TORPA-4810 file (N, C-alpha, C, O; in nm, 3 decimals):
<nodes>
NODE_1_0.082_-0.123_0.004_-0.003_-0.002_0.005_0.088_0.124_0.001_0.186_0.132_0.076_M
NODE_2_0.054_0.228_-0.094_0.125_0.351_-0.085_0.089_0.445_0.037_-0.004_0.425_0.115_E
NODE_3_0.175_0.545_0.041_0.143_0.638_0.150_-0.020_0.682_0.135_-0.068_0.699_0.023_T
NODE_4_-0.090_0.698_0.242_-0.230_0.751_0.229_-0.226_0.897_0.219_-0.170_0.964_0.306_I
NODE_5_-0.291_0.957_0.102_-0.321_1.095_0.097_-0.441_1.139_0.101_-0.531_1.065_0.061_K
NODE_6_-0.468_1.253_0.143_-0.606_1.313_0.157_-0.635_1.441_0.095_-0.546_1.526_0.082_V
NODE_7_-0.764_1.460_0.053_-0.809_1.573_-0.008_-0.949_1.599_0.051_-1.009_1.515_0.117_S
NODE_8_-0.998_1.724_0.023_-1.122_1.773_0.100_-1.224_1.743_-0.036_-1.217_1.805_-0.142_K
NODE_9_-1.309_1.644_-0.010_-1.413_1.626_-0.117_-1.518_1.719_-0.117_-1.556_1.768_-0.223_K
NODE_10_-1.582_1.755_0.012_-1.678_1.835_0.022_-1.662_1.903_0.160_-1.568_1.874_0.235_H
NODE_11_-1.763_2.000_0.192_-1.768_2.048_0.323_-1.810_1.947_0.410_-1.862_1.842_0.371_E
NODE_12_-1.787_1.981_0.549_-1.839_1.862_0.650_-1.982_1.863_0.648_-2.051_1.965_0.640_A
NODE_13_-2.023_1.739_0.655_-2.176_1.725_0.677_-2.203_1.774_0.821_-2.138_1.735_0.918_T
NODE_14_-2.306_1.863_0.826_-2.335_1.941_0.948_-2.379_1.829_1.053_-2.498_1.799_1.058_Q
NODE_15_-2.292_1.768_1.134_-2.327_1.676_1.250_-2.287_1.741_1.360_-2.171_1.781_1.360_I
NODE_16_-2.364_1.766_1.468_-2.330_1.805_1.600_-2.333_1.681_1.677_-2.435_1.616_1.697_T
NODE_17_-2.206_1.649_1.723_-2.193_1.543_1.827_-2.279_1.567_1.951_-2.260_1.659_2.029_I
NODE_18_-2.386_1.465_1.962_-2.462_1.495_2.082_-2.426_1.395_2.172_-2.349_1.304_2.141_K
NODE_19_-2.487_1.407_2.304_-2.436_1.304_2.414_-2.475_1.176_2.377_-2.409_1.080_2.415_T
NODE_20_-2.584_1.161_2.300_-2.630_1.004_2.241_-2.508_0.954_2.169_-2.488_0.833_2.172_S
NODE_21_-2.426_1.034_2.106_-2.308_0.975_2.034_-2.190_0.953_2.124_-2.106_0.870_2.087_H
NODE_22_-2.174_1.016_2.234_-2.057_0.994_2.314_-2.131_0.912_2.444_-2.206_0.961_2.529_R
NODE_23_-2.090_0.786_2.434_-2.123_0.682_2.548_-2.011_0.665_2.660_-1.943_0.563_2.670_K
NODE_24_-2.000_0.766_2.733_-1.872_0.767_2.820_-1.872_0.638_2.920_-1.768_0.609_2.979_E
NODE_25_-1.975_0.573_2.935_-1.974_0.438_3.008_-1.906_0.344_2.933_-1.843_0.249_2.980_K
NODE_26_-1.921_0.375_2.797_-1.862_0.244_2.705_-1.730_0.297_2.629_-1.695_0.245_2.523_H
NODE_27_-1.662_0.395_2.685_-1.547_0.433_2.616_-1.451_0.325_2.606_-1.426_0.244_2.695_F
NODE_28_-1.399_0.328_2.491_-1.301_0.211_2.442_-1.150_0.242_2.429_-1.056_0.183_2.483_S
NODE_29_-1.146_0.353_2.342_-1.016_0.394_2.304_-1.022_0.540_2.259_-1.130_0.586_2.224_K
NODE_30_-0.902_0.621_2.258_-0.892_0.737_2.225_-0.760_0.748_2.128_-0.657_0.682_2.144_G
NODE_31_-0.779_0.830_2.038_-0.661_0.852_1.938_-0.632_1.010_1.946_-0.727_1.087_1.936_L
NODE_32_-0.537_1.044_1.959_-0.481_1.185_1.953_-0.374_1.205_1.829_-0.278_1.128_1.819_T
NODE_33_-0.392_1.296_1.748_-0.307_1.313_1.634_-0.232_1.460_1.657_-0.303_1.560_1.664_T
NODE_34_-0.122_1.467_1.667_-0.050_1.582_1.716_0.054_1.604_1.615_0.102_1.513_1.548_C
NODE_35_0.090_1.734_1.604_0.227_1.793_1.532_0.327_1.841_1.623_0.304_1.894_1.732_A
NODE_36_0.437_1.820_1.573_0.563_1.873_1.650_0.628_1.964_1.547_0.643_1.933_1.429_V
NODE_37_0.669_2.090_1.608_0.719_2.192_1.522_0.865_2.172_1.532_0.898_2.067_1.588_N
NODE_38_0.966_2.254_1.489_1.105_2.266_1.480_1.148_2.292_1.617_1.248_2.236_1.662_L
NODE_39_1.066_2.386_1.697_1.129_2.411_1.835_1.063_2.307_1.943_1.064_2.320_2.065_K
NODE_40_1.007_2.202_1.871_0.971_2.098_1.986_0.848_2.114_2.055_0.820_2.038_2.148_G
NODE_41_0.766_2.214_2.015_0.638_2.223_2.064_0.523_2.126_1.989_0.521_2.106_1.868_N
NODE_42_0.449_2.083_2.065_0.352_1.969_2.057_0.204_2.059_2.032_0.177_2.151_2.110_I
NODE_43_0.124_2.029_1.931_-0.019_2.075_1.935_-0.085_1.957_1.891_-0.044_1.872_1.813_S
NODE_44_-0.191_1.963_1.950_-0.312_1.862_1.912_-0.394_1.907_1.812_-0.461_2.010_1.822_E
NODE_45_-0.391_1.825_1.700_-0.467_1.857_1.581_-0.613_1.778_1.569_-0.706_1.836_1.514_L
NODE_46_-0.630_1.650_1.619_-0.747_1.566_1.600_-0.768_1.494_1.721_-0.679_1.424_1.770_I
NODE_47_-0.878_1.508_1.771_-0.926_1.390_1.881_-1.029_1.306_1.834_-1.136_1.346_1.788_T
NODE_48_-0.989_1.175_1.848_-1.072_1.086_1.816_-1.108_0.983_1.933_-1.021_0.937_2.006_T
NODE_49_-1.239_0.953_1.943_-1.281_0.856_2.055_-1.373_0.758_2.008_-1.461_0.788_1.928_R
NODE_50_-1.359_0.640_2.053_-1.438_0.533_2.013_-1.516_0.451_2.135_-1.455_0.403_2.231_I
NODE_51_-1.630_0.445_2.122_-1.721_0.383_2.215_-1.803_0.262_2.164_-1.851_0.257_2.051_Y
NODE_52_-1.813_0.168_2.252_-1.896_0.039_2.210_-2.013_0.044_2.296_-1.995_0.088_2.410_W
NODE_53_-2.133_0.007_2.262_-2.264_-0.006_2.340_-2.250_-0.158_2.378_-2.171_-0.240_2.331_T
NODE_54_-2.359_-0.180_2.487_-2.384_-0.316_2.521_-2.409_-0.419_2.405_-2.367_-0.534_2.398_K
NODE_55_-2.499_-0.341_2.304_-2.540_-0.418_2.190_-2.454_-0.457_2.084_-2.486_-0.535_1.995_G
NODE_56_-2.316_-0.386_2.100_-2.216_-0.423_2.012_-2.202_-0.329_1.881_-2.147_-0.363_1.775_G
NODE_57_-2.257_-0.213_1.907_-2.249_-0.106_1.809_-2.135_-0.006_1.854_-2.129_0.045_1.966_T
NODE_58_-2.042_0.015_1.747_-1.920_0.099_1.768_-1.940_0.222_1.702_-1.967_0.231_1.582_C
NODE_59_-1.927_0.329_1.788_-1.929_0.472_1.742_-1.803_0.534_1.755_-1.732_0.507_1.852_T
NODE_60_-1.765_0.616_1.664_-1.657_0.692_1.656_-1.691_0.858_1.659_-1.782_0.896_1.586_A
NODE_61_-1.635_0.936_1.722_-1.645_1.069_1.737_-1.516_1.142_1.709_-1.419_1.122_1.781_C
NODE_62_-1.510_1.223_1.608_-1.380_1.285_1.568_-1.395_1.451_1.571_-1.495_1.503_1.520_V
NODE_63_-1.300_1.527_1.629_-1.310_1.661_1.658_-1.182_1.708_1.575_-1.080_1.647_1.607_W
NODE_64_-1.168_1.799_1.479_-1.063_1.868_1.435_-1.040_1.999_1.513_-1.126_2.085_1.530_L
NODE_65_-0.902_2.004_1.560_-0.872_2.120_1.624_-0.815_2.235_1.525_-0.701_2.277_1.541_H
NODE_66_-0.887_2.279_1.435_-0.820_2.371_1.353_-0.914_2.507_1.346_-0.988_2.527_1.442_S
NODE_67_-0.915_2.586_1.253_-0.982_2.715_1.235_-1.133_2.686_1.249_-1.204_2.757_1.320_M
NODE_68_-1.183_2.571_1.174_-1.329_2.545_1.184_-1.382_2.474_1.301_-1.495_2.500_1.344_T
NODE_69_-1.306_2.388_1.355_-1.343_2.309_1.486_-1.451_2.211_1.444_-1.548_2.188_1.515_H
NODE_70_-1.432_2.159_1.332_-1.531_2.061_1.271_-1.549_1.934_1.359_-1.451_1.909_1.431_D
NODE_71_-1.643_1.859_1.367_-1.683_1.758_1.430_-1.764_1.672_1.362_-1.847_1.724_1.287_S
NODE_72_-1.761_1.526_1.370_-1.841_1.426_1.312_-1.845_1.320_1.380_-1.754_1.296_1.460_A
NODE_73_-1.943_1.243_1.364_-1.953_1.080_1.426_-1.966_0.987_1.316_-2.012_1.019_1.206_S
NODE_74_-1.925_0.873_1.347_-1.958_0.758_1.252_-1.998_0.633_1.326_-1.956_0.613_1.440_G
NODE_75_-2.068_0.557_1.272_-2.112_0.432_1.347_-2.105_0.283_1.265_-2.144_0.265_1.150_K
NODE_76_-2.053_0.193_1.347_-2.063_0.066_1.253_-2.161_-0.013_1.335_-2.138_-0.037_1.453_S
NODE_77_-2.264_-0.053_1.278_-2.376_-0.140_1.333_-2.351_-0.260_1.412_-2.244_-0.313_1.384_P
NODE_78_-2.414_-0.313_1.495_-2.390_-0.432_1.554_-2.405_-0.543_1.484_-2.325_-0.634_1.506_A
NODE_79_-2.494_-0.559_1.399_-2.520_-0.677_1.318_-2.426_-0.694_1.201_-2.445_-0.794_1.133_N
NODE_80_-2.339_-0.622_1.171_-2.245_-0.624_1.075_-2.106_-0.711_1.125_-2.065_-0.684_1.237_S
NODE_81_-2.049_-0.791_1.064_-1.954_-0.874_1.122_-1.836_-0.908_1.023_-1.845_-0.884_0.902_G
NODE_82_-1.721_-0.967_1.080_-1.631_-0.991_0.996_-1.532_-0.901_0.966_-1.443_-0.936_0.890_G
NODE_83_-1.534_-0.768_1.024_-1.433_-0.684_1.002_-1.427_-0.603_1.117_-1.501_-0.620_1.213_Y
NODE_84_-1.323_-0.497_1.108_-1.281_-0.417_1.218_-1.395_-0.307_1.237_-1.400_-0.214_1.155_C
NODE_85_-1.470_-0.313_1.322_-1.592_-0.227_1.337_-1.537_-0.078_1.370_-1.577_0.027_1.319_K
NODE_86_-1.430_-0.094_1.471_-1.363_0.048_1.510_-1.319_0.130_1.396_-1.355_0.248_1.383_E
NODE_87_-1.234_0.063_1.304_-1.198_0.137_1.191_-1.294_0.181_1.087_-1.280_0.280_1.016_S
NODE_88_-1.397_0.096_1.086_-1.519_0.138_0.998_-1.602_0.262_1.045_-1.655_0.342_0.968_S
NODE_89_-1.605_0.268_1.195_-1.671_0.387_1.240_-1.591_0.520_1.231_-1.644_0.629_1.212_A
NODE_90_-1.456_0.499_1.246_-1.369_0.627_1.233_-1.364_0.659_1.072_-1.374_0.778_1.041_V
NODE_91_-1.352_0.569_0.974_-1.360_0.595_0.851_-1.489_0.674_0.812_-1.478_0.775_0.743_A
NODE_92_-1.605_0.633_0.853_-1.730_0.705_0.838_-1.727_0.852_0.879_-1.770_0.945_0.810_E
NODE_93_-1.668_0.862_1.009_-1.662_1.002_1.076_-1.582_1.100_0.980_-1.624_1.213_0.955_A
NODE_94_-1.463_1.047_0.925_-1.373_1.115_0.850_-1.446_1.149_0.723_-1.441_1.266_0.685_L
NODE_95_-1.517_1.058_0.650_-1.590_1.087_0.534_-1.697_1.187_0.564_-1.724_1.270_0.478_T
NODE_96_-1.761_1.185_0.679_-1.855_1.287_0.714_-1.797_1.419_0.734_-1.868_1.518_0.720_N
NODE_97_-1.677_1.429_0.764_-1.602_1.550_0.768_-1.578_1.610_0.631_-1.549_1.729_0.622_L
NODE_98_-1.589_1.534_0.527_-1.560_1.580_0.396_-1.412_1.534_0.339_-1.366_1.586_0.237_G
NODE_99_-1.353_1.448_0.403_-1.214_1.394_0.353_-1.244_1.287_0.248_-1.340_1.211_0.253_F
NODE_100_-1.156_1.288_0.155_-1.142_1.158_0.044_-0.985_1.124_0.055_-0.895_1.206_0.074_E
NODE_101_-0.975_1.009_0.042_-0.838_0.924_0.043_-0.809_0.859_-0.074_-0.898_0.808_-0.142_F
NODE_102_-0.685_0.856_-0.104_-0.635_0.780_-0.232_-0.635_0.624_-0.212_-0.629_0.543_-0.304_N
NODE_103_-0.643_0.596_-0.078_-0.641_0.440_-0.055_-0.780_0.426_0.034_-0.827_0.514_0.106_E
NODE_104_-0.835_0.294_0.012_-0.958_0.267_0.071_-0.922_0.252_0.238_-0.832_0.181_0.283_R
NODE_105_-1.010_0.331_0.316_-0.997_0.334_0.460_-1.135_0.285_0.516_-1.146_0.271_0.638_I
NODE_106_-1.238_0.258_0.436_-1.346_0.212_0.496_-1.372_0.055_0.491_-1.288_-0.020_0.442_S
NODE_107_-1.471_0.016_0.535_-1.518_-0.130_0.547_-1.422_-0.199_0.633_-1.384_-0.310_0.595_N
NODE_108_-1.375_-0.150_0.746_-1.306_-0.226_0.838_-1.174_-0.267_0.802_-1.140_-0.383_0.825_G
NODE_109_-1.095_-0.185_0.746_-0.949_-0.218_0.699_-0.852_-0.224_0.818_-0.737_-0.260_0.791_V
NODE_110_-0.879_-0.197_0.940_-0.795_-0.207_1.044_-0.763_-0.071_1.098_-0.786_0.028_1.029_G
NODE_111_-0.705_-0.062_1.231_-0.668_0.067_1.291_-0.538_0.111_1.253_-0.508_0.229_1.274_M
NODE_112_-0.447_0.026_1.193_-0.324_0.073_1.154_-0.345_0.182_1.021_-0.288_0.291_1.014_R
NODE_113_-0.419_0.140_0.940_-0.480_0.224_0.830_-0.535_0.338_0.878_-0.502_0.444_0.824_T
NODE_114_-0.611_0.340_0.965_-0.698_0.459_1.043_-0.582_0.534_1.072_-0.566_0.643_1.017_I
NODE_115_-0.489_0.485_1.159_-0.380_0.589_1.216_-0.293_0.666_1.104_-0.238_0.776_1.116_E
NODE_116_-0.296_0.585_0.999_-0.204_0.648_0.879_-0.311_0.778_0.805_-0.272_0.889_0.767_E
NODE_117_-0.433_0.732_0.799_-0.528_0.830_0.758_-0.528_0.956_0.846_-0.510_1.068_0.798_A
NODE_118_-0.551_0.932_0.982_-0.541_1.049_1.067_-0.419_1.111_1.067_-0.420_1.229_1.100_L
NODE_119_-0.302_1.054_1.034_-0.193_1.127_1.022_-0.194_1.227_0.905_-0.158_1.344_0.918_N
NODE_120_-0.237_1.176_0.792_-0.267_1.234_0.649_-0.371_1.367_0.681_-0.337_1.480_0.647_A
NODE_121_-0.466_1.348_0.732_-0.557_1.445_0.773_-0.474_1.561_0.860_-0.465_1.678_0.820_V
NODE_122_-0.422_1.520_0.967_-0.345_1.607_1.062_-0.247_1.704_0.975_-0.241_1.825_0.995_G
NODE_123_-0.165_1.632_0.869_-0.088_1.711_0.801_-0.165_1.792_0.700_-0.113_1.898_0.665_Q
NODE_124_-0.282_1.758_0.649_-0.343_1.834_0.569_-0.402_1.966_0.637_-0.400_2.073_0.576_Y
NODE_125_-0.450_1.956_0.750_-0.516_2.064_0.812_-0.427_2.163_0.885_-0.465_2.272_0.927_I
NODE_126_-0.274_2.102_0.896_-0.210_2.178_0.974_-0.073_2.222_0.875_0.002_2.314_0.909_S
NODE_127_-0.060_2.168_0.789_0.061_2.184_0.702_0.193_2.141_0.757_0.297_2.167_0.697_G
NODE_128_0.189_2.067_0.889_0.285_2.000_0.953_0.340_1.884_0.876_0.259_1.814_0.816_A
NODE_129_0.477_1.854_0.869_0.527_1.743_0.839_0.545_1.636_0.935_0.542_1.518_0.900_K
NODE_130_0.567_1.677_1.069_0.575_1.578_1.175_0.465_1.567_1.256_0.443_1.640_1.352_A
NODE_131_0.379_1.458_1.211_0.273_1.441_1.270_0.249_1.296_1.299_0.279_1.210_1.216_V
NODE_132_0.192_1.266_1.421_0.188_1.141_1.481_0.051_1.109_1.577_0.010_1.186_1.664_K
NODE_133_-0.005_0.984_1.542_-0.137_0.947_1.620_-0.084_0.863_1.734_-0.008_0.767_1.719_T
NODE_134_-0.131_0.907_1.846_-0.102_0.835_1.985_-0.224_0.765_2.012_-0.329_0.821_1.983_I
NODE_135_-0.226_0.644_2.066_-0.361_0.553_2.102_-0.368_0.558_2.264_-0.271_0.522_2.331_I
NODE_136_-0.451_0.590_2.306_-0.497_0.572_2.451_-0.602_0.469_2.456_-0.692_0.461_2.372_Q
NODE_137_-0.587_0.379_2.570_-0.688_0.265_2.578_-0.757_0.292_2.688_-0.696_0.331_2.788_H
NODE_138_-0.888_0.276_2.690_-0.986_0.309_2.809_-0.995_0.191_2.901_-1.066_0.195_3.001_G
</nodes>
């Protein structure tokens, strides 16, 4: 697979992340995408949080810490199976934010690909070259 590149396909779908999207009792994982400048200063570019319901539905909420402060959520239904639901939910949220990728990131391709996609989005929104996604487990 080549390096993931990103472009803005359309404006973000107007989705307000509601408390129904954020299921704090069911928090599973967080991903923070950061940039480091030449002086060593770190800035947070993207916050991604993943939640699981008792019924097995995975929801991802993504916040961009840029001039627009866009946010969106994505969901992977409980009845779907055979693939990584976390990566599917994050991919849907990134698509809802209007991003398009040169590689397939949807349909449960795995979290490593999602990390690369988040890094590409971080570079796109900040112009920074040194971008890294850090995973926090709940």
